[in-house]
N, C-alpha and C positions, 0 to 999 in steps of 0.2 A: 504494500500500500504506500502510495506517495504521501510524504509528509507535507505539512503546511496548511494554512487556513483555507486557501482556495480549493485544494483537493478535498478537504473534509466538507466544506459547505457545498461544493459542487455535487458531491455524492449524496448529500442530504436532499438537495433539491431535485436531483435526478430521480430519487426514489419517491419523493412526494409527487413528482410528475408521473411516475409509473402508476401510482394509485389513482391519479386523476384520469389518465388515459384508459386504464382498465375499467374504471367506472363508466366512462363514456362509450367505450367499445369493448364490451365484456369478452368477446372471443379472443382478444389479445392476451388474456390470462393464460390460455393454453399455449400460445406462442412463447410467452415469458417463461412458463414452466419448462417447455422443451429446450429453450435456449440455455437455461441454467444447467440442465443435465448434459447437453451436447458440448457446450463450452467447457463445463467442469471436467468431463471425461477427457477431452482433448488436452486441457491444461495440465491435468495430473499425469497423463501419459507423456506429454512433451517434456515436462520438468522432472519426471521420474520421482516426484515427491521429495525433491531435495530440501525444500523448506516447508514441509508439512502442508503442501497444497491440498491434499485430501482432507485434512482437518478443517482448513478454511472453507473449502467448498461445502463440506458437511455443515459447518456453522451457518453458512448463508442459507442453505436449504432449511435448517431448523428455524431460522428467523422468518423465512418466507412461508412456512407450512400453513399457518392459519389464514394468511392472506390468500393463498392459492385455494384453500378449501372454501372460503367464503365467496370466492369469485368463480368456483367450478373450474379452476385451472388444472387440477390434477386429473390424469386419465383414470385413476382409481384412488380410493380413499386413503390407503396406507402407503402411497407411493413414496413419500418422503422418508419414512422409516426404512423401507427397502433400499432406497437410494443411498442413505447414510451407511447402511450395511455394505453396499457395493463399494463405496468410496473408502471405507475403513479397511476392507479386504485388500483393495488396490494399494492403500498406504502400507499395509503389512508386507505385501509382496515386494514393494520397492524398498522399504526402509527397515523391515524386520520388526521384531517384538522383544520385549523383556521376558526373561525366564520366569520371573515372578508372576507374570500374567496367567500362569497355569491355573491359579485359583479361579479365574473367571471362565476358563474352559470347563472346570468342574461345575461352576454355577450353571452353565448352559447344559451340561450333561444331566444335571439334576432336573431339568425341565422335561426330559424324554419320558420318564415313567408316566407322567400325567398325560402325555400324548397317547401312549399305548392304552391307558385306561379309557380315554375319551373315545377311542374307536369301538369300545364295547358299551359305553354308557350313554352316548348321545342318541337322541331319538332317531327312529328310522327315517323320518322325513327331513332331518337336518342335513344341511350341506356341511359334511364333516371337515373338509379342507378349509372352507371359509371360516367356520367356527373356531377351528384350531389356530389358524394363522392370524385371525383378528386379535385373539388374546395373546399370541406369542410374538407378534411383530415388535411390540414394545420391549419385552424382556430380551429378545434377540438383538435388537438395536442397541440396547444398553450393553449386552455382553460383548459384541464386536467393538463398540466404541471404547469400552473399558480396556479390552485387550490391547487396542492400539495405543491408548493414552497411558497405560500403566508405566510409571517412572520415566516417561518420555521427557527429555529435557527441552524446555523452551524458556526464553527470557520473559521477564515480566512485561516488557514492551510488546513482545509478540502476543502475550495473553490479552493485553489491552486491545490490540488490533483484532484479535479473534472475537472479542466481545463486540467490537465495533462492526465486524462483519455480520454478526447476528442482528445487530441493531438496525442496519440500513433497511432491510426489507420490512421491518416492523413499522418504519415510517410510512411505507406504502399501505399497510393495513390500517394505520391510524388515519391516513388521508381518506381511504375508502369509507371508513366508519363515519367520519364527519360528513362526507358527501351523501352517503346512504341515508343518514338521519341527522340533518343539521339542527332540527328543533326538538329538544328533549321533552319539553312541556307537552307536546301534542301526543306523545306515545306512552308516557308513564302514567298508568292509572292504578297500579297496585304495587306491592312490595316484592313481587316475584322477579326472578332473573328475567331480563328483558332482551328478547331477540332483536327488536327494532333498534335499540341503542347499541347493539353489538354487530351491526352490519348484516343483519339477517341470519347470523350464524350462532352457534352455541355460545352463550354468554360465559360459561365456565372456561372454555378454551380461549376465548378472546381476552377475558380478564387475566388469564394466566400469562399470555404472551405480552399484553400491555404492561402487566406488572413487572415482567422480566425486563422489558424495555425501559421502564421507569428506573429500575435498579441500575441498569447500565448507564443511563443518562446521569444519575446521581454520582456514580463512580467517576464519570468523565468531568462533571462539574467540580468535584473535589480534587481530582488528580491530573486532569488533562486539559483544562480550559486555560490556556496560557495567554490568550488575548481577550480584550474586552468584547469584541464581536462574537467570538466563539463562546465565551462565557454566557452572554445574554441569549444567544441562539439556543444553547443547551438548556438554559433555565426556562425559556419560553416553550421549548419542545417538551420538557419535563412536566410543566404545568398542564399543557394540553393532553399529554398522555395520561397523567394522573387523573384528570377530570373524566376522560372517556373511560378509563378503567373503572372508576368509582361508579359511574352511571350505567354500567352493564348490570348493576345490582347483583353481581356475583362476587361474594365477599372473599372467597379463598385466594384468588389471584393477587388482589391488592394487599391483603393482610400478610401474605407470604412475602411480597415485595418489601413491606415495611420492616418485617423481621430481618430480611436480608440486608437492608440498608443499615439497621441498627448494629448488626454483627460486623459489617464492614467498617463502620465508623469506630466501633470499639477496638477492633484490631489495629486500625490506623492510629488511634489515640495512643495505644501502648507501643506502637512501632516507630512513631516519629519523635522528633525532638520537641522542646518546649514551645518553639515558635509554631511548629506544625500542630501541636495540640491546641494552641490558642486559636489558630485558623479553623480547626475542626469545631471548636466551641462556637465561633462566629457563624460558621456554616450551618450548624444545627439550629442556632437561634433564628437565622434568616429563613431556614427551611421550615421551621415550625410556623412562622408567620405566614409564609406562602401557602403551606398546607391548610392552615386555618382559612385563608382566603378562598382556596379551591373548594374546601368543604362547604363554606357558606354559599358560594355560587352554585355548587351542586345541589344544595338544599333548596335554594330558591328556584332552580330549574326543575326540580322534582316535587315542588310544593311540600317539602318536608318529608316526603316518603323515603328518601335515602336514609334519613336518621332512624326512621322506624325499621327499615331493613336491617341496619347494623345493630339495632337494639332487639332484633328478632321479634318484631311486632308486626301485626297486620295493618291494613289500611286505617282502621279506626283506633289503633293503639292497643288492641288486644294482644296479650302475650301468646306467642305460638307455642304449641305443645312440644314441637320438635326443635331442638337447638341446631340441628345440622340438616335442615330441609328434608327430613325423612331418611337420611343416610344411616341413622342408628339402626333402623329395621334391617337394612341391607347388610350392615356389619354384623349384627347379631345372628342373622340367618347364615352368613358365611362362617362365622365361628362355630355354629352348630354343625355345619357340614364338615368342618375339620374334626370336631370332636367325635362325630359319628364315623368318620373315615380318616383316622389319624395317620395311617401309613402311606397310602398311595393317593389319597384324596379322591374326589369324585370325577376327575378327568377335566382336561382343558376345554373350556367353553361350555361346560355342563351347568355352571352355577345358575345361569339365568333360567334354564329349564327346570332345574331342581327346586329353585326358589318358587317358581310358579306352581309346580306340582305340590309342594309342601305347605306354602303359605298363601298362595293365590296372588302374590305380588309379581307384577310383570315389570322388571327393571334390570338393566345391566349394572354390573358392579361399578362403584365410584371409588373404591378403595383397593389399590393394588396389593397391599399387604395382606388383607384378609382374603382377597381373591386367590393369591398364591397359596395361602394355607388351605383354603377350601378345595382348590382344584389340584394341588400338587402334594398335599399332606405334609409329612415330615420332610420330604425332599424339598418342598417349597420353603419350609422353615429353615433348613440348613442353607439353602441358596440365599434367602433373605439375610441371614446372619452374616454370610460372607460380604454381602453388599453393605451391610450396616457397619461392620467392624473395620474392614480393610482401609477405607479412607482415613479413619481416625488414627490407625497405627502408622500410616505413611506420613501423616501430618506431624508426628513427633520429630521427624527428621526433614521437614519441608516447610519451615516457618516463613520462608519467603513467599509462600503461596497465600497472599493476603486475602484472596477471594474464597479460599477453601471452605470455611465455615458457612459462608453465605450460599455457595453452590450446594453444599451438603444439605442445608435446610430447605433450599428450593426443591431439591429432589424429594426429600422426606415428606415435606408438607404437601407438595403437589400430588404425591402418591395417595395422600389421604383424602383429597377432595376432587381430584380429576383423573385418578389412576394414571394410565399411560396412554391417554387418548391421543396425545401428540408425541413427537420425538423429543421435545424439549427436556423433560425430566431425565430421560435416558442419556442424552448428550451432555447436559450440564453435570450429571453425576460423573460421567467419564472425565470431565475436566478437573474434578477433585483429585484425580490420580496423577496428574502431570507433576513433574519435578521442575520447580521454578527456580531460576537464578536471576539475579538482578544485575544489570550493567551499572546501575546507580541506585542509590537509595531513593524510593519514591518520596516526593514532596507534595505538600498540600498547597495548591496554587491559588492565589487571589491577586487580581490586578484591578 
């Protein structure tokens, strides 16, 4: 990536332009999707992944996934996850892998018993291949990305550029969301997650990617905004992204972003010198004021309903019985499936059928942790423990990875409210495994 203000701002406005053009001419979303893949494949083969090009192309795909889904740009729903897998394998072929990544081969091996069980337990009329791959595409994407990233050395500057690569296509999604629904007041009538304010697509997934974009913008405001123009541009974009993330009425994505930001600021506070700490305190103070303003504006645009949503209340202020929008019932049913089938589980993709048969509830899982337990049994439990523990152990010898805790919490929290509907939690998890070195000590910039 080219350095300099012009390069950054040009790429920002190019991606805003992509969002505008796709809104006006929807068919171009398919062209955009095809171009990413074709150019990406050519680029990785040409460079032979000398500078982790496979990782950067995958990052761009992850950032673009929700935008391509909301604009029908993908030939099939899970295309991005499979594409990331392909690029990760290409990267491994060209650049090799670490011996320690064997743990994640075990993790993927532990997914196989659940597949075998599914071939026996899924209903006769179910498309077995589709049911299995829908539920395995996320875990497999995580597995291959983790194997590629495990102890792979990149600089802190490269990691910042990688996050920027994720961010650019999120600007296209943000632009599309604004154009799809410029007037919030006209479409908000209750406290449920709102498809209209989410570009006509799933609010949970839109809030997740906008929350991730908000986090990346905050990190750039604190660490990478070296000029007045870039600083104010990033602040403006962050305000807009936060606002649209809030008014999706899907709480998980934005609450996760808030936790990620707090963790990053805490790490930076202890990592920098006294001057850096003072700048962080100033940044937090200004951020709180701006967030308060965004919240007040969101409240006025939703006639106060956003406050009721975050207070878990209905339109008239009545307290909702469910704290998690009904997800407690799904979680409890999946825990029961695990307890009834503790060794091999009920089989990949079976939990939706099993839940309907035993409880009458027709709903897919929103929690990847309990889904793994229900469908994979003890093998799923061991696999999840590998995912849970390995990043924390690596972090003991990887303190330059200032984003590690934030990435880890993004993965863990997103699993609990959005499962692996998108490639983002799988890919961001893999980034926790990178071995980071710094060319220079990061500074907190203010001008």
